[in-house]
N, C-alpha and C positions, 0 to 999 in steps of 0.2 A: 503493500499499500505506500502510495508516495509520499503523503505527509507523515505517516507514524513511523509505515514501515521506517627630578632634580633633588631627588627627595629620599633620602634614606636616612637611618637612626632614630634616636628616640623620638618618640613623639612629644615628649616634654621639653625639648632642647632650646636654648636661648639663641638670639639673633639680633644682629642690629637693625635699625628701622628698615623696613622694606614693605612694599606693596606689591600683592598679585591683584590683577584686575582681568576682566574679561578681555581687554586688549591685548592681554601678552599672555604666553604659555608659561613663561617663568618670572620671578621678580624682578621688578624694572630694575634695581640696582643688585649687585653682585653679593649674593649671600652663600656660606658654606653650605653644600647640601645636606650634611650633618645637622644644620641646626634649623631647617625650615620643616615646620610641621607635615606630615605625611597623611594629610587628609583625604577620604574618599567618601562622596564626590567633591572636586575642588569647588571651594567656596567661590561665589559670585565676586567677592572683592574680601581681601585679608591685608592688615597693616600688621607688621610685627614692630611693636612700639619701644622695643628694647628695655634696659634695665633689669631689675629684680624678676624672678617668676613669682607667681603664687604659689605657695607650699599648703597642702593639706595637713593638719596636725590634728592632735587629739582635742582641740577646741573648736575646730571648725563646725558650724552647724549650715543646714540649709534654710533659709527664710524664702517664705511663699508670700507675695504680694498681688498674686494675679486672682483675679475674680472666679475664673473658672475651676469648678470642682476636679476636672481634670489635671489641672495644674498641680494638683497635692498629689495626684497619683503618680505623675511623672517624678516629681520630688522624690517620693518614696521609692520609685524604681531607682533612681540615681543613688539614693542612700543606702539602698541594700546592694548596690554593687559596690559601693566605697566601704561600706562595713567589712565585707567578707574579706577584701584584700588587705585593707588596713589596719583591721583590729578597732577601729575608733569606733564612738557611739554614732556620730554624725547625726545628730536628731534633726528633725523637720519641726520647723515651729511657723505659725502664722505671723503675717506682718512683718515689721522692720525687726532688724536684729543687731547685735553688736558687732565691732568690726571683724574682719576676717571670716564673712559668711560666703556662701554661695547663694546668691539671691533670683528667685525666679519673678519676673514682674510682667506688667501688661506693657505693649508697645502701640500707641495709638498713631505713630506716624509708617509702620509698615504697610506697604503698599498690596502685600500678597498674604493671603490667607495661610500661606504655609512658609512665609518668610520668617526670619528672626535675626537680631544682633545679639552679638555675644562679645563681651569686653572683661579682658583678664588684667587685673592689676595687682601688683605685692599685695594690696589690703584686701582684696576681694574679686568675686568673679559675679558678673550680672549676665543673666539670660533675658533679654525681651523679646515677646512675640505678641500679637494681636491675637491668636488663637492658640489652643491648647497643642495643636499639631505642630505648630512654629516651635513652642517650648519643647517638644518632645525632639524634633529635629536637633535644635540647639545642643539638647542634652547629649544627642548621640555624636555631635562634633566635640563636646567637652569631653566625653568618654575616649575619644579617638585622640585627644591631646595628653592623655595620661599614658605611661608606660603599659606596654602589654601586661604586665604583671597584675594591673588591675583587674583582669578577669578572673584571677583565682579566686576561689570560694575560701580558702584559708588566709590566714594573715601572712605577708610578704615584708621583706625588708623595703623600707623607704630607701631616699625620699620620694616623696609625691608632688612632683612640680609641675606647673602648667607655665608655659611661655606668656609674658604679657604681650597682649595683641589686642585687636577689634577686627570682627568680622561682620560683614553685611551680607546676608544670604537669602536666597529665595530661588525656587525651582525655574527651571528653562519649561518643563511640560508638566501639564496636571496628572498624566497616567505614566505612572512607573511600575511595571508590572512584572510577575513573575507566576508560570503557568506551572501546575504539577499535575501530572496524569496518576490518580489514585486507582484508575481502572484496570490497566493492564496488570501491575503489580498493586496490592492493597498497601498502605501504609497507615498503620493506627494513628488516633488522634494526638497522642503524645509526639509520634514521630513528626506529624504535620507541624507541631509547635515548634518543635527543634529547627524545621526548616523557617517558620516565621522567624526566630530569634536572628536568622541569618539576613533575611530581609530588613529586619528592623533596623541594624546597624547600619545599613547602606542606604537609608530613606527611601525603601520601596514602599508604596503605597496601595498596590492592589494584588492579591492573592487569588489568582484564576485557578479553581479545583475543578478538574476534568473527572467528574463523578460517576458518568456511565460510559459505556462502550461496548463491543461485542464480546469481551472477556470478562465483564464484571459490571454490575450496578452496586453502587458503593452506599446510597443513602437509603435508610428507612423511609417509606412510603406507607402511611396507615391505612390508606385506602387500597392499596394495591400490595398487599405483604410480601408477596411471594418474589417481586422485585429484588428485596435484598437477600430473603432468606434462601432462596433458590438461586436466582440470578446473580448473587454475590457470593457464592458458595465456593468459588474456585477463581483461577488468575492464569495467566501465561504461565505454561509448564504443569498445570494440574495443581499447584500448591492449593491450600484451604481458603485463600482468599478473605473475605471479611466484609463488613460494612459498619458504616456509622448509625448509631442510633440517632435519634432525633436530638436527643440531649447531648450526645457527643460531638454531633456538627455544631448545636448551638454553642458549645464549650468551646470551638475551633474559632468560630465567629467572634464571641466574646474575647478570647485572647489575642485575635488580631485587632480588633477594635481597640484594646487596651495599649496598643503600639501604632495607632492611627493607620492601620491597614484595612480595606475593604475587601472583603470576600466576595469574590465573581463565582457564583456556582454554574457550572455548565452541566446541563443533562442533553446529551447529544441525539439529534433525530433530525429528518426521519430516518438516516442511515446510522450506521454503528450500534445496531440495536439487536444483535443476537440475545444477549443476556435477557433483555425485556422480551423477545418473542419466544426464547426457551421458557420462559416464567409464565407467559399467558398466551397460547396458540390463537387466541381469538383475535390477537393483534395481527396474524399473518393473513395473507391473502387465500390461502388453503386451509386455514384452521388447524395445521398440523405444527407441533412445537418443533423447532429444529433441536438438536443436542446442544448443550453446552460448550462452549469453544474456548479451547485453552491454547491456540496456536500464536504466534508471534507476528505472522504475516496478517494481511488484510483480506476479508471476505466482503462481499457485497449482500447487504441485507436493507430492508426498507420495511417500516410499517405499511399497513394496507391502507391506502390513502382515501379510498371510499367507502370505508365503512364508519358509521356513526361512533363504535366503540373507541375508535382510534382517538376521536376528538374528546371523547370522555375521559380517556386516559391521559391524554394532553392536558385539559383542563383540571385534572385531579393533581397530577405529578407537579405542575407547575404552580398551582394553587398551594399545596403545601410547602413547595419550596419557596414561594414568595412569603409565606407566612413565618419561616423560619429565617429570612435573610432580610436584615434590617436596610442592607445597603440598596441602592436603586437599580441595579442592574440584574438580569438574568441571561444567560448566556444559552442559547439553543442549538449550538453546533451549526448544522447544516452544511456541514462539508462532506465532500466525496459521496454524494447520494447516487451511487453508480446503478443501483437499482431500481431507481424511482425515475418514471417518466418525466421529462422535463415539465409539462404542463401540471402533471400530478404534483411536482416539487413546488411550483409556483403556488399552487392551490395550498399546499400544506404549510408554507411558510407565512402567506397570508393568515392563514387561521391560527397558527403558533403566535404569530406576533400581536394577533388581537387577544389573545389568552393573556399574554404577558402584560399588554397595556391594561387590561381589564383587572388584573392585580395590582396595578399602580406603578409597574416596573418599565424601564426602557429595556429594548431587547438588545442583546449583542449576538453577533454571529461570525462564523469564518466567512470569507472574501466571496464563497458561492453563494450567500445570501443577496447579494448585488443581482444576481441575475433575475431574482424576484421582485416583486413590487414592495419595497420599505419604506418607512416612515423617515423623514428626515432626522428624528431623534435617534435613529440607530446606530449604533456602534459597530464598525466591521473590521474584523482582524485579519489583515493581510498577512499571508504565508508564502504564496508563490507567484500567483498570477496577477499582473499589474492590469491587465484589461479587466478582469473582475473587480479588482479594487476600484477601478476607474467607473464602472457601471454604478457602483454604489454610491461614489462621490458625486455623479451626475443627479442622484436623487436626494442629494443634501446631507448624505451620511458625512460621519467622520471615522477616520483611520486609527486605528492601534497597529503597530507595525510589528510583526514577529517573523522575519526573512528567515526561511530555514538554513540559508547559506552562511547566516550571520548569528542568529539568536535563537536556534535549537539546540539545546544543550544536550541532547542524545547524540548529537554528531560526536564522534570520535576526535580528540585532538590530532593524533595522528594514527599510523598503523598499528602501533604498538598498545593503543588504549585497550585495555581490557573488557570496556563496557560499551554499549552502545550501537549506533549505525554509522554508515559511512556513504548514504546512497546520496545525499546532498554535498558529499565533500568533507575534509576535515576541517575542523574550526578550533584552531589555536587561539592563545589569548589576543593576540594582535588582530586577527580576524573578526573576533568578536567585538573590538574596541573600535576600529578604524572605519566605521560607516557612522552616516547620520540619518535621523528618521525624516527629517524634513527635505531632504535631496535623494533617497534611494529610490523612488520612484519618480522617473522623469514625468513632469509637467504637475507634480504633486507638490504642494508648498507649506511651509510650516503652519498656516492659518487652517489648513485641512487634517492635520495631524495632532491626535490629543497626545501621543506620545509611545512610548515602546514597550514591549514586553518579552521576557525571554521564556521560552517553551521548553519543558523536559519531559517528553515521551517515555514511557518506562516498560516498553516491551522486553527491552534487553538492559533494564537498570532494575536490579531487584531489593536493594536493601536501603536502608536510609543512609548508611555510609557512603554507598556507590551514588545516590543522590547527590550528596555533598561533594563528592569526588568530581562529579560532572557539572557541578555549580561553581565551585571555586577551582580556579581563580577567575573564572569568567563573569561571574554575575557583578562583581562591583564595577566592572566596564559599562555594563547596560545601566547600571544606577547612575553612574557618571554622566552618561550620555542623556539621560533622562533630566537630569539636575542642573548640570552646568553650562554654563554659556559655551557655544562653540568655538569662540575665538580663544578660549583658555586652556583648550584640549590639545595635547601633543604626545604621541605614542612614546618618544624616547624620554620624555620627563614622566609620563605616566607610570611606566614599567617600574621604575625606581621607587616611586610612592607605592605601587601595588607590592614590592618585595618587602616592604616594612610591614606588612600586615599578616604575613606569614607566622610570625611569632605569637600575634595575638590568636589567630586560628587554632594554633598550637596548643595555648593556655585553654581555649574555649573546648579543646577536645574535637575540634572540625575535622574531617577528612578532606585532603585536597590535593590536587595534581600539581606536582613541582614542574612547571611547565620551563623548559630551557630558554624561552623567549624572557624570562624574567630573572634579574639578578638576585635571588633570594640571599637574605643575610641570616 
């Protein structure tokens, strides 16, 4: 099946005054590489102000003067991180505080809902943002300014210093995503949360969960229970599979929301439905249930388009999914409908889209949905065919780009990679970093693009450790592409910043590929 089938050293180093701006890939004045923070994504603007750093001590407190309740949650997340590694109490208090505090405050001047300002002085740290999301991203930047040892769950020797600086930052694109296929191989709710932890560090704000396919249905649907209990009972290779209860799914959604990540659930239709057809033969054209499928290659399947029960099924499953999902989007797949006649496909997409809208949601679909009549509010995910994407754009839709030659993380790094595919070619770190969503498709500009999303299909990726290996070190590049100004990005400089993140991943216990394109330290 085509789709399935400048900067190294301590992040807390000191530097002479310098500025990093969108107009320059490196600081405007010479600064030793070892003294520049190795932040990913690169901030919109950063000035190293010189002088003494701020040092965490046993007296450090976190003071919250932001009106949003979520600001206290972010402060507690930071405090938990610091307590584990430093052994300090790091209390969180409301209102102002004594000197030598880390302060969370509102910022009425920020033009962006996700933007923030971060100031570090010898006497205190100031995180300012208009929204809780902005504060959370400021906190992730502060986290990266600390040494990798801060990720330890047990006390480590200091000192815990942060260089004096000023950062003014906001994202380029609103959509910075990661898609995880939990259908071909099932990953538990706790394993998905481990994946979310990676996304949070790099300001990724969309988690797209591919919940159904030929090999497995992974979400409990109370009105159609055999979808999960039977359709979810296996996976590629014949393993036991699994599914999320509705409580487990809402737990994933809540965990992601606490990290300002919106879950985008996908139930693929009208194709990629063998697990559903095996569970309920009345959804087939001939009323005969196919056997469960455990292969790794594609098979052509389709819901029966002309049966009333098909649309009762669509209404029920999308209705329950909408009730469980607070985010604005439902992804209906719509790709590779090889066993569905073109006119039937257009009919199905029209009716499925209406169901999505009836449930108060916006529809997402793979680029093929552009062949049907879609609403201007539709978000279309490009993966291979620019003509189909342009058909969607002509109807007013916006694009999220996941080009298979750049952002499919199931593609091997090289011929020696032990996991994944190679049908779209090899994608090492350089390949995954050196493209731009606003110029990748000829004739498509930035105003038509919501952002980028990395996609990881799991026919040949079987464990969460393998997911991490295929995700890192490529995901930070997609995160930077979605966040940072294009003028500030350069491969030769980026690969040194990326290298400095290896020790942090090791501290966190994350598995990653040691690409020879990166000068790991």
